[in-house]
mmCIF file as gemmi writes it, N, C-alpha and C atoms, coordinates in Angstrom:
data_model
loop_
_atom_site.group_PDB
_atom_site.id
_atom_site.type_symbol
_atom_site.label_atom_id
_atom_site.label_alt_id
_atom_site.label_comp_id
_atom_site.label_asym_id
_atom_site.label_entity_id
_atom_site.label_seq_id
_atom_site.pdbx_PDB_ins_code
_atom_site.Cartn_x
_atom_site.Cartn_y
_atom_site.Cartn_z
_atom_site.occupancy
_atom_site.B_iso_or_equiv
_atom_site.pdbx_formal_charge
_atom_site.auth_seq_id
_atom_site.auth_asym_id
_atom_site.pdbx_PDB_model_num
ATOM 1 N N . MET Axp A 1 ? -15.216 1.793 -4.236 1 0 ? 1 A 1
ATOM 2 C CA . MET Axp A 1 ? -14.105 1.739 -3.305 1 0 ? 1 A 1
ATOM 3 C C . MET Axp A 1 ? -13.118 2.856 -3.65 1 0 ? 1 A 1
ATOM 4 N N . THR Axp A 2 ? -12.659 3.564 -2.649 1 0 ? 2 A 1
ATOM 5 C CA . THR Axp A 2 ? -11.715 4.653 -2.836 1 0 ? 2 A 1
ATOM 6 C C . THR Axp A 2 ? -10.294 4.132 -2.678 1 0 ? 2 A 1
ATOM 7 N N . LYS Axp A 3 ? -9.44 4.523 -3.632 1 0 ? 3 A 1
ATOM 8 C CA . LYS Axp A 3 ? -8.038 4.133 -3.531 1 0 ? 3 A 1
ATOM 9 C C . LYS Axp A 3 ? -7.326 5.051 -2.55 1 0 ? 3 A 1
ATOM 10 N N . LYS Axp A 4 ? -6.549 4.458 -1.664 1 0 ? 4 A 1
ATOM 11 C CA . LYS Axp A 4 ? -5.747 5.247 -0.743 1 0 ? 4 A 1
ATOM 12 C C . LYS Axp A 4 ? -4.457 5.636 -1.464 1 0 ? 4 A 1
ATOM 13 N N . ARG Axp A 5 ? -4.139 6.908 -1.435 1 0 ? 5 A 1
ATOM 14 C CA . ARG Axp A 5 ? -2.952 7.408 -2.117 1 0 ? 5 A 1
ATOM 15 C C . ARG Axp A 5 ? -1.699 6.989 -1.356 1 0 ? 5 A 1
ATOM 16 N N . GLN Axp A 6 ? -0.78 6.376 -2.074 1 0 ? 6 A 1
ATOM 17 C CA . GLN Axp A 6 ? 0.493 5.966 -1.493 1 0 ? 6 A 1
ATOM 18 C C . GLN Axp A 6 ? 1.461 7.146 -1.531 1 0 ? 6 A 1
ATOM 19 N N . HIS Axp A 7 ? 2.112 7.414 -0.442 1 0 ? 7 A 1
ATOM 20 C CA . HIS Axp A 7 ? 3.115 8.474 -0.402 1 0 ? 7 A 1
ATOM 21 C C . HIS Axp A 7 ? 4.467 7.895 -0.795 1 0 ? 7 A 1
ATOM 22 N N . LEU Axp A 8 ? 5.277 8.731 -1.419 1 0 ? 8 A 1
ATOM 23 C CA . LEU Axp A 8 ? 6.615 8.348 -1.841 1 0 ? 8 A 1
ATOM 24 C C . LEU Axp A 8 ? 7.619 8.726 -0.763 1 0 ? 8 A 1
ATOM 25 N N . ALA Axp A 9 ? 8.736 8.017 -0.752 1 0 ? 9 A 1
ATOM 26 C CA . ALA Axp A 9 ? 9.777 8.302 0.229 1 0 ? 9 A 1
ATOM 27 C C . ALA Axp A 9 ? 10.489 9.606 -0.104 1 0 ? 9 A 1
ATOM 28 N N . CYS Axp A 10 ? 10.739 10.393 0.91 1 0 ? 10 A 1
ATOM 29 C CA . CYS Axp A 10 ? 11.561 11.589 0.757 1 0 ? 10 A 1
ATOM 30 C C . CYS Axp A 10 ? 12.963 11.126 0.374 1 0 ? 10 A 1
ATOM 31 N N . LEU Axp A 11 ? 13.565 11.786 -0.604 1 0 ? 11 A 1
ATOM 32 C CA . LEU Axp A 11 ? 14.891 11.387 -1.062 1 0 ? 11 A 1
ATOM 33 C C . LEU Axp A 11 ? 15.974 11.689 -0.033 1 0 ? 11 A 1
ATOM 34 N N . CYS Axp A 12 ? 15.682 12.536 0.927 1 0 ? 12 A 1
ATOM 35 C CA . CYS Axp A 12 ? 16.661 12.878 1.953 1 0 ? 12 A 1
ATOM 36 C C . CYS Axp A 12 ? 16.548 11.965 3.175 1 0 ? 12 A 1
ATOM 37 N N . CYS Axp A 13 ? 15.384 11.939 3.807 1 0 ? 13 A 1
ATOM 38 C CA . CYS Axp A 13 ? 15.237 11.204 5.071 1 0 ? 13 A 1
ATOM 39 C C . CYS Axp A 13 ? 14.571 9.839 4.932 1 0 ? 13 A 1
ATOM 40 N N . GLY Axp A 14 ? 13.911 9.597 3.807 1 0 ? 14 A 1
ATOM 41 C CA . GLY Axp A 14 ? 13.274 8.301 3.58 1 0 ? 14 A 1
ATOM 42 C C . GLY Axp A 14 ? 11.859 8.174 4.111 1 0 ? 14 A 1
ATOM 43 N N . THR Axp A 15 ? 11.364 9.184 4.803 1 0 ? 15 A 1
ATOM 44 C CA . THR Axp A 15 ? 9.998 9.157 5.319 1 0 ? 15 A 1
ATOM 45 C C . THR Axp A 15 ? 9.011 9.237 4.16 1 0 ? 15 A 1
ATOM 46 N N . HIS Axp A 16 ? 7.959 8.469 4.206 1 0 ? 16 A 1
ATOM 47 C CA . HIS Axp A 16 ? 6.953 8.465 3.135 1 0 ? 16 A 1
ATOM 48 C C . HIS Axp A 16 ? 6.018 9.663 3.314 1 0 ? 16 A 1
ATOM 49 N N . SER Axp A 17 ? 6.485 10.808 2.795 1 0 ? 17 A 1
ATOM 50 C CA . SER Axp A 17 ? 5.756 12.06 2.996 1 0 ? 17 A 1
ATOM 51 C C . SER Axp A 17 ? 5.508 12.839 1.708 1 0 ? 17 A 1
ATOM 52 N N . ILE Axp A 18 ? 5.95 12.334 0.572 1 0 ? 18 A 1
ATOM 53 C CA . ILE Axp A 18 ? 5.838 13.042 -0.708 1 0 ? 18 A 1
ATOM 54 C C . ILE Axp A 18 ? 4.702 12.418 -1.519 1 0 ? 18 A 1
ATOM 55 N N . THR Axp A 19 ? 3.804 13.248 -2.043 1 0 ? 19 A 1
ATOM 56 C CA . THR Axp A 19 ? 2.671 12.711 -2.801 1 0 ? 19 A 1
ATOM 57 C C . THR Axp A 19 ? 2.945 12.608 -4.292 1 0 ? 19 A 1
ATOM 58 N N . ARG Axp A 20 ? 3.855 13.466 -4.794 1 0 ? 20 A 1
ATOM 59 C CA . ARG Axp A 20 ? 4.149 13.44 -6.228 1 0 ? 20 A 1
ATOM 60 C C . ARG Axp A 20 ? 5.596 13.856 -6.443 1 0 ? 20 A 1
ATOM 61 N N . ARG Axp A 21 ? 6.375 13.006 -7.079 1 0 ? 21 A 1
ATOM 62 C CA . ARG Axp A 21 ? 7.796 13.271 -7.312 1 0 ? 21 A 1
ATOM 63 C C . ARG Axp A 21 ? 7.972 14.469 -8.246 1 0 ? 21 A 1
ATOM 64 N N . GLY Axp A 22 ? 8.895 15.347 -7.885 1 0 ? 22 A 1
ATOM 65 C CA . GLY Axp A 22 ? 9.238 16.487 -8.722 1 0 ? 22 A 1
ATOM 66 C C . GLY Axp A 22 ? 8.29 17.661 -8.64 1 0 ? 22 A 1
ATOM 67 N N . ALA Axp A 23 ? 7.371 17.643 -7.697 1 0 ? 23 A 1
ATOM 68 C CA . ALA Axp A 23 ? 6.391 18.726 -7.566 1 0 ? 23 A 1
ATOM 69 C C . ALA Axp A 23 ? 6.848 19.787 -6.561 1 0 ? 23 A 1
ATOM 70 N N . TYR Axp A 24 ? 8.095 19.709 -6.159 1 0 ? 24 A 1
ATOM 71 C CA . TYR Axp A 24 ? 8.686 20.661 -5.213 1 0 ? 24 A 1
ATOM 72 C C . TYR Axp A 24 ? 7.965 20.669 -3.869 1 0 ? 24 A 1
ATOM 73 N N . GLU Axp A 25 ? 7.456 19.503 -3.471 1 0 ? 25 A 1
ATOM 74 C CA . GLU Axp A 25 ? 6.854 19.38 -2.139 1 0 ? 25 A 1
ATOM 75 C C . GLU Axp A 25 ? 7.963 19.404 -1.101 1 0 ? 25 A 1
ATOM 76 N N . ILE Axp A 26 ? 7.661 19.938 0.048 1 0 ? 26 A 1
ATOM 77 C CA . ILE Axp A 26 ? 8.632 19.997 1.139 1 0 ? 26 A 1
ATOM 78 C C . ILE Axp A 26 ? 8.279 18.922 2.159 1 0 ? 26 A 1
ATOM 79 N N . CYS Axp A 27 ? 9.263 18.1 2.48 1 0 ? 27 A 1
ATOM 80 C CA . CYS Axp A 27 ? 9.068 17.029 3.46 1 0 ? 27 A 1
ATOM 81 C C . CYS Axp A 27 ? 8.782 17.648 4.826 1 0 ? 27 A 1
ATOM 82 N N . ALA Axp A 28 ? 7.707 17.2 5.448 1 0 ? 28 A 1
ATOM 83 C CA . ALA Axp A 28 ? 7.315 17.71 6.765 1 0 ? 28 A 1
ATOM 84 C C . ALA Axp A 28 ? 8.256 17.235 7.868 1 0 ? 28 A 1
ATOM 85 N N . VAL Axp A 29 ? 9.048 16.205 7.584 1 0 ? 29 A 1
ATOM 86 C CA . VAL Axp A 29 ? 9.937 15.645 8.601 1 0 ? 29 A 1
ATOM 87 C C . VAL Axp A 29 ? 11.312 16.318 8.591 1 0 ? 29 A 1
ATOM 88 N N . CYS Axp A 30 ? 11.942 16.407 7.412 1 0 ? 30 A 1
ATOM 89 C CA . CYS Axp A 30 ? 13.315 16.928 7.352 1 0 ? 30 A 1
ATOM 90 C C . CYS Axp A 30 ? 13.448 18.27 6.644 1 0 ? 30 A 1
ATOM 91 N N . GLY Axp A 31 ? 12.4 18.716 5.949 1 0 ? 31 A 1
ATOM 92 C CA . GLY Axp A 31 ? 12.438 20.008 5.279 1 0 ? 31 A 1
ATOM 93 C C . GLY Axp A 31 ? 13.031 19.998 3.88 1 0 ? 31 A 1
ATOM 94 N N . TRP Axp A 32 ? 13.384 18.819 3.355 1 0 ? 32 A 1
ATOM 95 C CA . TRP Axp A 32 ? 13.944 18.728 2.003 1 0 ? 32 A 1
ATOM 96 C C . TRP Axp A 32 ? 12.864 19.041 0.971 1 0 ? 32 A 1
ATOM 97 N N . GLU Axp A 33 ? 13.184 19.92 0.006 1 0 ? 33 A 1
ATOM 98 C CA . GLU Axp A 33 ? 12.259 20.227 -1.078 1 0 ? 33 A 1
ATOM 99 C C . GLU Axp A 33 ? 12.553 19.291 -2.238 1 0 ? 33 A 1
ATOM 100 N N . ASP Axp A 34 ? 11.573 18.513 -2.637 1 0 ? 34 A 1
ATOM 101 C CA . ASP Axp A 34 ? 11.739 17.493 -3.673 1 0 ? 34 A 1
ATOM 102 C C . ASP Axp A 34 ? 12.002 18.16 -5.026 1 0 ? 34 A 1
ATOM 103 N N . ASP Axp A 35 ? 13.211 18.006 -5.547 1 0 ? 35 A 1
ATOM 104 C CA . ASP Axp A 35 ? 13.675 18.665 -6.764 1 0 ? 35 A 1
ATOM 105 C C . ASP Axp A 35 ? 14.232 17.604 -7.708 1 0 ? 35 A 1
ATOM 106 N N . LEU Axp A 36 ? 13.66 17.476 -8.905 1 0 ? 36 A 1
ATOM 107 C CA . LEU Axp A 36 ? 14.112 16.455 -9.855 1 0 ? 36 A 1
ATOM 108 C C . LEU Axp A 36 ? 15.561 16.645 -10.275 1 0 ? 36 A 1
ATOM 109 N N . ALA Axp A 37 ? 16.009 17.892 -10.418 1 0 ? 37 A 1
ATOM 110 C CA . ALA Axp A 37 ? 17.401 18.133 -10.816 1 0 ? 37 A 1
ATOM 111 C C . ALA Axp A 37 ? 18.36 17.586 -9.764 1 0 ? 37 A 1
ATOM 112 N N . GLN Axp A 38 ? 18.043 17.793 -8.498 1 0 ? 38 A 1
ATOM 113 C CA . GLN Axp A 38 ? 18.897 17.294 -7.43 1 0 ? 38 A 1
ATOM 114 C C . GLN Axp A 38 ? 18.725 15.79 -7.244 1 0 ? 38 A 1
ATOM 115 N N . ALA Axp A 39 ? 17.586 15.249 -7.618 1 0 ? 39 A 1
ATOM 116 C CA . ALA Axp A 39 ? 17.394 13.798 -7.576 1 0 ? 39 A 1
ATOM 117 C C . ALA Axp A 39 ? 18.268 13.126 -8.635 1 0 ? 39 A 1
ATOM 118 N N . LYS Axp A 40 ? 18.363 13.75 -9.803 1 0 ? 40 A 1
ATOM 119 C CA . LYS Axp A 40 ? 19.177 13.193 -10.893 1 0 ? 40 A 1
ATOM 120 C C . LYS Axp A 40 ? 20.664 13.378 -10.637 1 0 ? 40 A 1
ATOM 121 N N . ASP Axp A 41 ? 21.037 14.46 -9.977 1 0 ? 41 A 1
ATOM 122 C CA . ASP Axp A 41 ? 22.436 14.749 -9.655 1 0 ? 41 A 1
ATOM 123 C C . ASP Axp A 41 ? 22.524 15.092 -8.172 1 0 ? 41 A 1
ATOM 124 N N . PRO Axp A 42 ? 22.683 14.077 -7.304 1 0 ? 42 A 1
ATOM 125 C CA . PRO Axp A 42 ? 22.64 14.311 -5.865 1 0 ? 42 A 1
ATOM 126 C C . PRO Axp A 42 ? 23.787 15.158 -5.314 1 0 ? 42 A 1
ATOM 127 N N . ASP Axp A 43 ? 24.776 15.501 -6.147 1 0 ? 43 A 1
ATOM 128 C CA . ASP Axp A 43 ? 25.849 16.391 -5.706 1 0 ? 43 A 1
ATOM 129 C C . ASP Axp A 43 ? 25.604 17.84 -6.119 1 0 ? 43 A 1
ATOM 130 N N . LEU Axp A 44 ? 24.501 18.101 -6.82 1 0 ? 44 A 1
ATOM 131 C CA . LEU Axp A 44 ? 24.158 19.446 -7.279 1 0 ? 44 A 1
ATOM 132 C C . LEU Axp A 44 ? 23.758 20.325 -6.104 1 0 ? 44 A 1
ATOM 133 N N . ARG Axp A 45 ? 24.429 21.46 -5.977 1 0 ? 45 A 1
ATOM 134 C CA . ARG Axp A 45 ? 24.078 22.441 -4.948 1 0 ? 45 A 1
ATOM 135 C C . ARG Axp A 45 ? 23.366 23.596 -5.62 1 0 ? 45 A 1
ATOM 136 N N . GLY Axp A 46 ? 22.437 24.209 -4.926 1 0 ? 46 A 1
ATOM 137 C CA . GLY Axp A 46 ? 21.796 25.408 -5.432 1 0 ? 46 A 1
ATOM 138 C C . GLY Axp A 46 ? 20.59 25.167 -6.315 1 0 ? 46 A 1
ATOM 139 N N . GLY Axp A 47 ? 20.021 23.994 -6.258 1 0 ? 47 A 1
ATOM 140 C CA . GLY Axp A 47 ? 18.743 23.771 -6.929 1 0 ? 47 A 1
ATOM 141 C C . GLY Axp A 47 ? 17.664 24.375 -6.035 1 0 ? 47 A 1
ATOM 142 N N . ALA Axp A 48 ? 16.643 23.616 -5.763 1 0 ? 48 A 1
ATOM 143 C CA . ALA Axp A 48 ? 15.586 24.085 -4.86 1 0 ? 48 A 1
ATOM 144 C C . ALA Axp A 48 ? 16.09 24.164 -3.417 1 0 ? 48 A 1
ATOM 145 N N . ASN Axp A 49 ? 17.185 23.476 -3.135 1 0 ? 49 A 1
ATOM 146 C CA . ASN Axp A 49 ? 17.772 23.431 -1.797 1 0 ? 49 A 1
ATOM 147 C C . ASN Axp A 49 ? 19.197 23.978 -1.851 1 0 ? 49 A 1
ATOM 148 N N . ARG Axp A 50 ? 19.633 24.623 -0.801 1 0 ? 50 A 1
ATOM 149 C CA . ARG Axp A 50 ? 21.008 25.155 -0.773 1 0 ? 50 A 1
ATOM 150 C C . ARG Axp A 50 ? 22.038 24.035 -0.807 1 0 ? 50 A 1
ATOM 151 N N . GLN Axp A 51 ? 21.808 23.006 -0.01 1 0 ? 51 A 1
ATOM 152 C CA . GLN Axp A 51 ? 22.729 21.872 0.049 1 0 ? 51 A 1
ATOM 153 C C . GLN Axp A 51 ? 22.446 20.91 -1.091 1 0 ? 51 A 1
ATOM 154 N N . SER Axp A 52 ? 23.45 20.099 -1.415 1 0 ? 52 A 1
ATOM 155 C CA . SER Axp A 52 ? 23.195 18.998 -2.338 1 0 ? 52 A 1
ATOM 156 C C . SER Axp A 52 ? 22.407 17.93 -1.586 1 0 ? 52 A 1
ATOM 157 N N . LEU Axp A 53 ? 21.81 17.028 -2.324 1 0 ? 53 A 1
ATOM 158 C CA . LEU Axp A 53 ? 21.064 15.93 -1.702 1 0 ? 53 A 1
ATOM 159 C C . LEU Axp A 53 ? 21.997 15.066 -0.862 1 0 ? 53 A 1
ATOM 160 N N . ASN Axp A 54 ? 23.196 14.785 -1.365 1 0 ? 54 A 1
ATOM 161 C CA . ASN Axp A 54 ? 24.141 13.97 -0.593 1 0 ? 54 A 1
ATOM 162 C C . ASN Axp A 54 ? 24.558 14.66 0.702 1 0 ? 54 A 1
ATOM 163 N N . GLU Axp A 55 ? 24.76 15.973 0.665 1 0 ? 55 A 1
ATOM 164 C CA . GLU Axp A 55 ? 25.099 16.714 1.886 1 0 ? 55 A 1
ATOM 165 C C . GLU Axp A 55 ? 23.94 16.674 2.881 1 0 ? 55 A 1
ATOM 166 N N . ALA Axp A 56 ? 22.736 16.86 2.392 1 0 ? 56 A 1
ATOM 167 C CA . ALA Axp A 56 ? 21.558 16.848 3.266 1 0 ? 56 A 1
ATOM 168 C C . ALA Axp A 56 ? 21.339 15.466 3.874 1 0 ? 56 A 1
ATOM 169 N N . ARG Axp A 57 ? 21.551 14.423 3.09 1 0 ? 57 A 1
ATOM 170 C CA . ARG Axp A 57 ? 21.42 13.057 3.618 1 0 ? 57 A 1
ATOM 171 C C . ARG Axp A 57 ? 22.423 12.815 4.738 1 0 ? 57 A 1
ATOM 172 N N . ALA Axp A 58 ? 23.674 13.219 4.516 1 0 ? 58 A 1
ATOM 173 C CA . ALA Axp A 58 ? 24.711 13.027 5.533 1 0 ? 58 A 1
ATOM 174 C C . ALA Axp A 58 ? 24.369 13.799 6.804 1 0 ? 58 A 1
ATOM 175 N N . GLN Axp A 59 ? 23.891 15.02 6.644 1 0 ? 59 A 1
ATOM 176 C CA . GLN Axp A 59 ? 23.504 15.825 7.803 1 0 ? 59 A 1
ATOM 177 C C . GLN Axp A 59 ? 22.323 15.18 8.529 1 0 ? 59 A 1
ATOM 178 N N . TRP Axp A 60 ? 21.357 14.667 7.792 1 0 ? 60 A 1
ATOM 179 C CA . TRP Axp A 60 ? 20.197 14.011 8.396 1 0 ? 60 A 1
ATOM 180 C C . TRP Axp A 60 ? 20.636 12.778 9.183 1 0 ? 60 A 1
ATOM 181 N N . ARG Axp A 61 ? 21.496 11.951 8.573 1 0 ? 61 A 1
ATOM 182 C CA . ARG Axp A 61 ? 21.986 10.743 9.259 1 0 ? 61 A 1
ATOM 183 C C . ARG Axp A 61 ? 22.758 11.108 10.522 1 0 ? 61 A 1
ATOM 184 N N . ALA Axp A 62 ? 23.592 12.132 10.447 1 0 ? 62 A 1
ATOM 185 C CA . ALA Axp A 62 ? 24.386 12.55 11.609 1 0 ? 62 A 1
ATOM 186 C C . ALA Axp A 62 ? 23.483 13.01 12.752 1 0 ? 62 A 1
ATOM 187 N N . GLY Axp A 63 ? 22.376 13.64 12.424 1 0 ? 63 A 1
ATOM 188 C CA . GLY Axp A 63 ? 21.437 14.098 13.44 1 0 ? 63 A 1
ATOM 189 C C . GLY Axp A 63 ? 20.603 12.981 14.03 1 0 ? 63 A 1
ATOM 190 N N . GLN Axp A 64 ? 20.594 11.827 13.385 1 0 ? 64 A 1
ATOM 191 C CA . GLN Axp A 64 ? 19.802 10.688 13.853 1 0 ? 64 A 1
ATOM 192 C C . GLN Axp A 64 ? 20.583 9.773 14.788 1 0 ? 64 A 1
ATOM 193 N N . ASP Axp A 65 ? 21.889 9.971 14.89 1 0 ? 65 A 1
ATOM 194 C CA . ASP Axp A 65 ? 22.729 9.113 15.753 1 0 ? 65 A 1
ATOM 195 C C . ASP Axp A 65 ? 22.558 9.43 17.209 1 0 ? 65 A 1
């Protein structure tokens, strides 16, 4: 029997699109690049992403209204 790989939630939009945390995968839904430094400090700007994780989350939520 083959195990089906579970995807992890994107830290920005919450879509289950990430296969491995911290591997710098880019979410196909919102474009967030999964960065462990920004996951640990969601106010950090200038990691793998220009915006902080908190800024990107707020922008994503605002676009969903």
